[in-house]
N, C-alpha and C positions, 0 to 999 in steps of 0.2 A: 572044296570053301563052305565057310558057316553058313549055312540061310542070313544071321543077321550080319553078317559082313559083305553076301550078295546082295542088301538088302539097303543096308548104306551105299554101296559100290554103285550099284541100276541106278540109281539118283545123282550120285554127286559126279562120276564119271563123265556122263554128257554135260551138263554143267563146268566140270573143268577143263574140258576138252574148247568148249566153247571159248573161256577164259585164255588158255592155251593158244587160241589163235588170233585171240584179238592182240598177246604178249608181241606177236611174232610180227603183225602189221606195226605197232607199235617201232618195232626195233628198224622194222625194216624203214621205217619213214626215218627212223634218225640216222640210217647209217647213209639215208643220201634217197633213196626208190622212191621214183615218181605215185602221186597216188593212182595217181592212173593205174598201173602197175597194181598196184596192191590188192585192192579194191578186189583184182580175179580173185583172189583167197577164198573170197568170200562164201566162192562156188564147194572149195574144199573144204570150210568151215563147218558148212550146213551139213554137206555130205555126209561127214562123220560125225557127229553128233544124230543128224536122223537114222545112220545106222549105229548108233552102241542104243538108241530109243528102243528102233527094230529088235534090235538083237535082245536084250533086258527086259519085249512087253509081257512074258508072261511075269514075268516079277511084279509089275505095279498093280496088283490089287486093288489101289484106288482112283484106277480108269476103270472102275466096271459099271455100267451105265447103269446109274440107278434108276430104281423101278419106280413105276408109280410117282416120278418128280411133280409134285405143281410143276404149271406153266411158269406160273410167275417169280416160281425162279431162272427163270432162263429169259424173264422179260426184265426181271431189275438188273441181272448178268448182262443186255444190250446194254444196256439204257445204264447201267454203271461202267460199260466200257469207252459208250459216247462222252458220258461225261469229263473219265480220265482224259480221251484225246482234247477235248476242250479244254481242257487246264494243262497237259502239255503244248498247245502252240503259242497258250496264253502268259504264264509262267515262267516268262525268259526276260527278267529282273536281273543287273547284274549278279546280283546282294544272291540271286535263287541259282546263279548257271555255277557248274565248281570247274577250274580246265577251261579246253577247249578242245571241241569236236572238230574230227577232221573232214566229218561228214563222208555221203559217197554218193557221187556222182555218177553215175551210171549214159553219160554221153560220148561219144567219141572224139575224136582227134577231130573231125570234123563238125560238131557239134548236134551229130546226129546218135538219134538215143540207140543207145545199144538195147536192143527187145529185151532178150536173154537175160543178162543180167540180173533189168528193172523185173523183170517177170520170176527170176530166181533170189531174190530182192524178197518183191508182194510175199513169194509162196513161205522164205523161212523166216520172215517179220509173222506172216499169220499162222501157221500151221504150227513151225519147228519152235521155232523161240519160246511163246504159252507154255505151249506141252513141256520144254525141256525146264523151261524158270518153276512154271508151277511145283513141279514136282521136288524143283532142289528147295526154295526156296518155303514156301507152302505144303507141302508133303512132309517133306524132310526137313528140315533145317529148324522150322515151327516150333515142329510137336518134338525132336530131339532134345529142344531145348527143355523142356517139359517132362524126357524121361528118355534114356537111351534107347528101351524098345520103342519108338518113336508111333510104330503102327500098333500098339494099342491105348496111344492118345486121341481123346475123342476131339475131334475138333474143335468142338463149341465148348470144351472144356481149360482152353489153352488159356495161359495167367496174361496178367498185363507184361509180365517182364519179356515171355516170349516174344509176346504180338509188338512190343518195342523195339525189342531189337531186329527183331527181323525188320520193320517195316525203316529201320534208321539202314542195315545196312544193305536195300535193297533199293536207298535211294542214294546211297552213298557210290553205290554200284554204275548211276548215271550221272551225266555231263547235269544235266537237269536235276539237280541231286533235289527242289523243292517239290517239284514237281513228281519225281520217285521216289517220294515222303507219300504225298495226298495218293497215288496210284499205289502202293505198298503198304498201305490204312487198308483203300479201297477193298483191293483184292484178298486180303488176310480177316475184314471181316465178311466177303462176302462166303471165304469156304469156311469160319466157322459158322456164321449162320447157317447156311444150306448143307452142313457138313460131306458137301462132295465136293471135290477139286473140279469136276468142269466149270461150274459154276464159278471161280476165278481163272483158269483154262478159257472161257468161253468171253470173257468179260474181256482178257486180256486181248485174244484174238481180235474183239471186236476194234478194239483201242487199235494195235499195228496195225493192223488192214485199211481200217480208215483213214489213218497215220500216213501211210505210205500213199496209195490212194493222193492224199490230199500231196503230198512232198511231189510227187511226179506232175500234176495238175498243177502246183504254181512254184513248181522248181526251186522251192527252200530247200537245197541236199545236208544242208547245216544239221538237220532235226533227224539223218538218219547217219 
């Protein structure tokens, strides 16, 4: 396999695997499977995605930790992640929602919490998903739109076209499309401003982690 092909596949495959399992879940629900049974697929989905990320870990040059990065970069990323969380749970007007989210209810039939499912969901949402999505959306797609040799593209030089396309596609990939659009814009800006993908990854992880804890605490399973 040529290096250029490996660079693309290593960033697309984990994302594609995640989407594939989402489609499988939708098909099973359409065929009449109970949502409580389908939710078990999440453990398989996250395990497969994490395994692919580990398999290609040496290909992700953008994940090298930046030496001497100013602490303000990380503070801004954390604050941005909190802002996206607040927006996510409030931007829920009918016109801001696309389709209907089945959600992820980790409770058993007797209403007792299945803490294994809760922990898998939290770990997947806070650690695996941000890494997988930022490698695909920001590092690959946004820069690939600028030039096929995406690794040569300086994030700070990404133009308006690539910025907008990535933000819009990120939005329509979520049922809360308006909140997703805001998140996409913020994560794009973090990556472009800091020129390190870790800025967007940390913000995304903070958003998902706080959201997950909030969902478990409040029982708003539809946000999952």
